[in-house]
N, C-alpha and C positions, 0 to 999 in steps of 0.2 A: 506495498501499500504506499504510496505518496507521501511524503512530508503535507502538511495542506499550510505551514508556516509561509507567507509571502519571502520570493530572495528580495536580495537588497534593490537591484535596477524593481523589481514588481512595488518594492516599499518608497521607493524616491518616484516612482511615474504614480502612484495614488495619494502622495506629499504633496508634488507639483500640481493637481488636482485639485485638492481642498479647498472647497469653499471656504477664506476664512473665519465667518462668520461660524465653523466650527471650531475653532483656537479657544479654546479659555479665555475668558475676559472680554472677547469680541463679542457686544453686544449690539442693539440694533441702531443705538448713534453713534458708535465706533464704524461699525460697517457702513453708515452711511456717508463720516469721512472720509474713512477709507475708496468710495466708494469713486468721490468728486476726482480720484485721483485714477482711475483707472485702475485699481487694487481691489479684483474682486476672488481672484485665487491663490495661494501659496507663492503659482511662478511667478503673478502680477512682483507682487513681493520682492521674490529672489530679483525680478529684472530690474525693480525702482530703484533699486540698490540703497545697502544702511546707512549710508551718510543722511542722501534725501529723505527715509523715513525719518532718521532722526530729527530735522529739523522742519517735519510737518508733525509729529509724533511724540517728542522728547525721550522719556525716559520707556515708555509704552516700547519702541521702537525696538529696542534689545530683544524684549519679549514675545513680539512680531516676526521678527527677523532667525530668532532661534527657530522659532517653530515650523516657519518656511522651509526652514529646512533639514526637519523633523527631529530636532532633536525633543527626546522624549522626557515626559514627567509622567505623572501617575497620569495625570487626566487626556494622556495622551500615547499612551502605550500602546502602538497597532493592535495589542495582543490581546486586550479588552476590547476588540469589537467582533465580535461575529461575523460580519461581513466581508473581515480579511482573511482570518484565518485562525486558528487555533492551535497553540504552541506547545 
C-alpha cells in the first residue's frame, strides 16, 4: 500500500495555491487589505516579497511570509488536514 503522505513537492504545490484566508490570523478585514494588493494565495505573497509585505503590513508580514513558504505551526500542520492525507 502506498504512503498517503504528501511528498514535499506536492505539499509545496498545495501551499502555493492555498488561499490566504486559510492562514491563521487572516480574517475578513486582513483578507480585504491583502486583496487590494492582488494578494489572494500564498504564491501571491511569495511573489510580492517580504520587504514590500512589511512595508504595508508591518510585523504581521513576517507571519504571512513564513506561512506562505510553508513554515509549520500547529495550526498549519498539513498532517492535521484529512484532505491532504494522513501520516
